C-alpha positions in Angstrom: 54.4 81.1 301.9 57.9 82.4 301.3 58.1 85.1 298.6 61.2 86.8 300.0 63.4 85.6 297.1 61.2 87.4 294.6 61.0 90.6 296.7 64.7 90.6 297.4 66.0 89.8 293.9 63.4 90.2 291.2 63.0 93.7 289.6 60.3 96.1 290.8 58.8 95.9 287.4 57.0 92.7 288.4 53.3 93.2 288.2 50.8 90.3 288.3 52.3 88.8 291.4 51.3 92.0 293.3 47.7 91.3 292.4 47.9 87.5 293.1 50.2 87.4 296.2 50.8 83.7 296.6 53.3 81.2 295.4 51.7 78.8 292.8 52.8 75.2 292.6 50.5 73.5 290.0 47.8 74.2 287.4 45.4 71.9 285.6 42.5 72.8 283.4 40.9 75.9 284.9 42.5 75.7 288.3 45.7 76.9 290.0 47.0 75.4 293.3 49.4 77.3 295.5 52.2 75.8 297.6 49.9 75.7 300.6 47.3 73.7 298.7 44.7 76.4 298.2 42.8 76.2 294.9 42.0 79.1 292.7 39.7 79.2 289.7 41.4 80.9 286.7 39.5 83.7 285.0 42.8 85.3 283.8 44.0 82.5 281.5 47.6 83.7 281.2 46.3 87.0 279.7 44.9 84.8 276.9 47.8 82.4 276.5 46.1 79.3 278.0 42.8 79.1 276.0 42.9 75.3 276.0 43.5 75.1 279.8 46.5 74.5 281.9 48.5 71.3 281.2 45.9 70.2 278.6 46.5 66.4 278.5 46.0 66.1 274.7 48.7 68.6 274.0 50.9 67.5 276.9 51.1 64.0 275.5 52.4 65.3 272.1 55.0 67.4 273.9 56.3 64.5 276.0 56.4 62.2 273.0 58.4 64.8 271.1 60.9 65.2 273.9 61.3 61.5 274.5 62.2 61.1 270.8 64.9 63.7 271.0 63.0 66.1 268.8 64.8 69.3 267.7 64.3 72.1 270.2 65.9 75.1 268.5 66.4 75.5 264.8 66.1 79.3 264.0 64.2 79.2 260.7 65.6 76.0 259.3 63.2 73.4 257.9 62.0 70.9 260.5 59.2 68.3 260.7 57.6 70.1 263.6 57.4 73.4 261.7 56.2 71.6 258.5 53.4 69.9 260.5 52.2 73.1 262.1 52.2 75.1 258.8 50.3 72.3 257.0 47.7 72.1 259.8 47.2 75.8 260.0 46.9 76.3 256.3 44.8 73.2 255.5 42.6 72.9 258.5 42.1 76.6 259.6 42.9 79.1 256.9 41.8 77.5 253.6 38.5 76.1 254.9 37.7 79.7 256.0 38.7 81.2 252.7 41.9 82.9 253.8 45.0 82.9 251.7 47.9 84.0 253.9 51.6 83.5 254.0 53.1 82.8 257.4 56.0 84.7 259.0 57.6 83.5 262.3 59.0 86.6 264.0 60.2 86.5 267.7 58.0 84.5 270.1 55.7 87.2 271.5 52.8 89.3 270.3 54.7 92.5 270.2 57.2 90.7 267.8 54.3 89.9 265.5 53.2 93.5 265.5 56.7 94.8 264.9 57.0 92.6 261.9 53.6 93.7 260.6 54.4 97.4 261.1 57.7 97.1 259.4 56.2 95.2 256.4 53.3 97.6 255.9 55.7 100.5 255.7 58.0 98.6 253.3 55.1 97.6 251.0 53.4 101.0 250.8 56.6 103.1 251.2 54.8 105.4 253.7 55.9 106.1 257.3 52.7 107.0 258.9 50.1 104.5 260.2 46.7 104.9 261.8 45.7 103.3 265.1 42.7 103.6 267.4 42.5 105.3 270.8 42.2 102.6 273.5 44.5 100.3 271.6 47.2 98.0 273.1 49.6 96.4 270.7 52.7 95.6 272.7 55.6 97.0 274.8 58.5 97.3 272.2 59.0 100.6 270.6 57.1 100.1 267.3 54.1 98.3 269.0 54.2 100.9 271.8 53.9 103.7 269.3 50.6 102.1 268.3 49.5 101.8 272.0 47.6 104.6 273.7 47.9 103.8 277.4 49.7 106.8 278.9 51.7 105.0 281.5 53.0 102.4 279.0 54.0 105.1 276.6 55.9 107.0 279.3 58.1 103.9 279.8 59.6 104.2 276.3 61.8 107.1 277.3 61.8 108.4 273.7 59.3 110.1 271.4 56.9 107.6 269.8 55.9 108.9 266.4 54.7 108.1 262.9 51.2 107.1 264.2 48.0 109.1 264.0 45.4 108.0 266.6 41.8 107.9 265.5 38.9 108.0 268.1 37.5 104.5 268.6 33.9 104.3 267.5 32.5 104.0 271.0 34.2 107.2 272.2 32.0 109.7 270.3 28.9 107.9 269.1 27.9 111.0 267.0 31.2 110.9 265.1 31.5 108.8 262.0 35.1 107.6 262.4 35.3 106.3 258.9 34.3 109.7 257.5 36.8 111.3 259.8 39.6 109.2 258.5 38.6 109.9 254.9 38.6 113.6 255.7 42.1 113.3 257.1 43.3 111.7 253.9 41.5 114.0 251.5 41.9 117.4 253.2 45.2 119.0 252.1 45.1 121.0 255.3 44.6 118.1 257.7 48.3 118.0 258.4 48.2 114.2 258.4 50.1 112.0 256.0 48.3 109.1 254.3 49.0 106.0 256.3 50.6 102.7 255.1 48.2 100.8 257.3 45.4 100.9 259.8 46.0 98.8 262.9 43.0 97.6 264.9 41.8 95.1 267.4 38.2 94.0 266.7 37.8 93.7 270.4 39.9 96.1 272.5 40.7 93.9 275.4 43.0 96.1 277.4 40.9 99.1 276.3 38.0 97.8 278.4 36.4 94.9 276.5 35.2 97.1 273.6 33.6 95.0 270.9 33.4 96.6 267.5 30.3 95.8 265.6 30.4 93.9 262.3 29.0 96.7 260.2 31.8 99.1 261.4 34.4 96.5 260.7 33.0 96.0 257.2 33.1 99.8 256.6 36.7 99.9 257.8 37.7 97.2 255.4 36.1 99.0 252.5 37.7 102.3 253.6 41.2 100.6 253.5 40.6 99.0 250.1 39.3 102.3 248.6 42.3 104.3 249.8 45.1 101.7 249.2 45.7 101.3 252.9 46.6 98.0 254.5 44.2 96.7 257.2 46.2 95.0 260.0 44.2 93.2 262.7 45.8 92.3 266.0 44.5 88.9 267.1 47.1 88.4 269.8 44.7 88.2 272.7 41.3 87.7 271.2 42.1 85.1 268.5 42.2 81.3 268.8 38.4 81.1 269.5 38.2 83.6 272.3 35.4 85.5 270.6 33.5 82.3 269.5 35.3 82.0 266.1 38.9 81.2 265.5 39.5 84.8 264.3 37.6 87.5 266.0 37.0 89.3 262.6 35.1 86.4 261.1 31.8 87.7 262.4 32.2 90.7 259.9 33.1 88.5 256.9 36.3 90.6 256.2 39.7 89.5 255.0 42.4 91.7 256.6 45.7 92.2 254.7 47.8 91.4 257.8 46.9 89.4 260.9 49.0 89.0 264.0 48.7 86.2 266.5 50.5 85.0 269.6 49.5 83.8 273.1 47.2 80.8 272.6 48.5 80.1 269.1 51.3 78.4 271.1 48.7 75.8 272.3 50.1 75.1 275.7 51.3 78.5 276.9 54.4 78.0 274.7 55.9 81.2 273.3 55.0 81.5 269.6 53.9 84.3 267.4 53.0 84.5 263.7 52.4 87.3 261.3 50.0 86.4 258.5 49.7 88.4 255.3 48.4 88.2 251.8 50.9 86.6 249.4 51.4 89.7 247.3 52.7 91.5 250.4 55.6 89.1 250.8 58.4 91.3 249.6 60.9 90.5 252.3 64.5 89.8 251.4 65.9 86.7 253.1 66.9 87.6 256.7 65.6 91.1 256.4 63.5 90.6 259.6 64.7 87.8 261.8 65.2 86.6 265.4 67.0 83.8 267.2 63.8 82.3 268.8 61.6 82.3 265.7 62.2 78.6 265.6 60.5 77.4 268.8 60.1 73.7 267.9 58.2 72.7 271.1 55.8 75.5 270.4 55.2 74.2 266.9 54.3 70.8 268.3 52.0 72.3 270.9 50.4 74.7 268.4 49.6 71.9 266.0 48.1 69.9 268.8 46.2 72.9 270.0 44.6 73.4 266.6 43.6 69.7 266.4 42.2 69.8 270.0 40.2 72.9 269.1 38.7 71.3 266.0 38.0 67.9 267.5 36.3 69.4 270.5 34.2 71.9 268.6 35.6 74.7 270.8 34.1 77.5 268.7 30.5 76.4 269.3 31.3 75.6 273.0 32.6 79.2 273.5 29.4 80.7 272.0 27.2 78.7 274.4 29.4 79.5 277.5 29.3 83.1 276.5 25.6 83.1 276.7 25.9 81.6 280.2 28.2 84.4 281.3 26.0 87.1 279.8 22.8 85.7 281.3 24.3 85.2 284.8 25.8 88.7 285.0 22.6 90.4 283.7 20.5 88.5 286.2 22.8 88.3 289.2 25.4 91.1 289.1 24.0 94.1 287.2 21.0 94.4 289.5 23.4 95.1 292.4 23.8 98.6 291.1 22.4 100.5 288.2 25.7 102.1 287.4 27.3 98.8 286.4 27.8 98.1 282.7 28.5 94.9 280.8 30.3 94.3 277.5 31.7 91.3 275.8 31.4 88.4 273.4 32.3 84.7 273.5 34.4 84.2 276.6 35.8 87.7 277.0 33.6 90.0 279.1 34.0 93.1 281.1 32.0 94.5 284.1 32.6 98.3 284.0 32.7 100.4 287.2 33.6 103.6 285.5 30.4 105.4 286.5 31.3 105.0 290.2 32.9 108.1 291.9 35.4 105.8 293.6 38.8 105.2 292.0 40.3 101.7 292.4 36.9 100.0 292.9 37.6 97.4 290.3 41.0 96.7 291.9 39.3 96.1 295.2 36.9 93.7 293.6 39.7 91.8 291.9 41.5 91.4 295.3 38.3 90.3 297.0 37.9 87.7 294.2 41.4 86.5 294.8 40.7 86.1 298.6 37.7 84.1 297.6 39.6 81.8 295.3 39.3 83.4 291.9 42.1 84.8 289.7 40.9 87.7 287.6 42.4 91.0 286.3 41.4 94.5 285.3 41.4 96.5 282.1 40.2 99.8 280.6 40.6 103.4 281.4 41.8 103.8 285.0 41.6 100.0 285.2 37.9 100.4 285.9 36.8 97.2 284.2 36.8 93.7 285.8 37.8 91.4 282.9 36.5 87.9 282.7 38.7 85.6 280.5 38.5 82.0 281.7 40.0 79.0 279.7 37.8 78.0 276.8 37.6 74.5 278.2 36.2 75.6 281.6 33.2 73.4 282.6 29.8 74.9 283.1 30.0 74.1 286.8 33.4 75.9 287.2 32.1 78.8 285.1 29.1 79.3 287.4 31.3 78.9 290.5 33.5 81.7 289.3 30.7 83.9 288.4 29.2 83.4 291.9 32.6 84.5 293.4 32.5 87.7 291.3 28.9 88.4 292.3 29.6 87.9 296.0 32.8 89.9 295.8 31.0 92.8 294.0 28.2 92.7 296.6 30.8 92.7 299.5 32.8 95.6 298.1 29.8 97.8 297.2 28.4 97.3 300.7 31.5 99.0 302.1 31.0 102.2 300.0 
């Protein structure tokens, strides 16, 4: 394996390659193959960008046909067949059947672009600067999104003050604290020192926060709180949307209709860069060109995204994810949690976290992730002090592959714990 060109010339900012130190050559379905021919099961899934698997043949065929027919590749926000087909599919096959009425904005091609647009729009609509966000949140690495993010090391990288955000304790942090009542007090108390926000930004599942799944009742109360106080509810679906939780939107389980929804990662269908900001029609007060970007017209991504939605519907991915989620939960409860009483499990659908926070050893989850890699499984960490081993396989993973990966995790946990 020759990685010298990366080490010599690529910036020190590179990250994932340090956890997965090999040179990859191919990927299909739920599997990577490196240049030496070693195979790795993928429980990382491009940080959620490859929900429908690597080189999904259904989507790939659409892309190849589009390229072979000289389809437009770059068109800014001009009208194209590819964009029209994607919009029509999203509206008529996903949004309307679920009872959602949203306009679609195409910002830049990444999740943080979608959140920047949402943040800017919320402040424009409500004419307020402050917003609320939750502790444990991750919304992106550009300045606006970073201001909504609580991870200390990420925030330090900004190099400037990150303001106009009030952080609210997440409901799991202080079980005795009613976070809804707390936010109401901040708004009502003329001595709170806190300005009424334009919006409340949340993830219904804090993925980078340690796989923290907010219950449906809390989400309903949050929605009611926002309506009662003329605050926009913005839900970040960048990582946990596109069926990751077992429904297309992670908030469907609560029966709520957020004012703003942001999506990226697997909305691109094939790992293609695409982001969208959805919002209720009455919020669409943008002036033409008021928020734009050169790559908001990724035509290949529109083709892949449309195909991804069709693949998801035709293969009943939502129900499949729910069933596979039960497989994951059952295996971990029976085979991994009994290895040590300090282990904790959280998750839903096909996003799960095994938490090692109660162990008095820093870096334990990192060691387990490296052991998994040695044993042929790609998996990453999350949470405070990166203490959570995060399971996020492609949604199309077979039952056999799923069990194989879970066995690697079990054996890796057992091996690392035996060394303590």
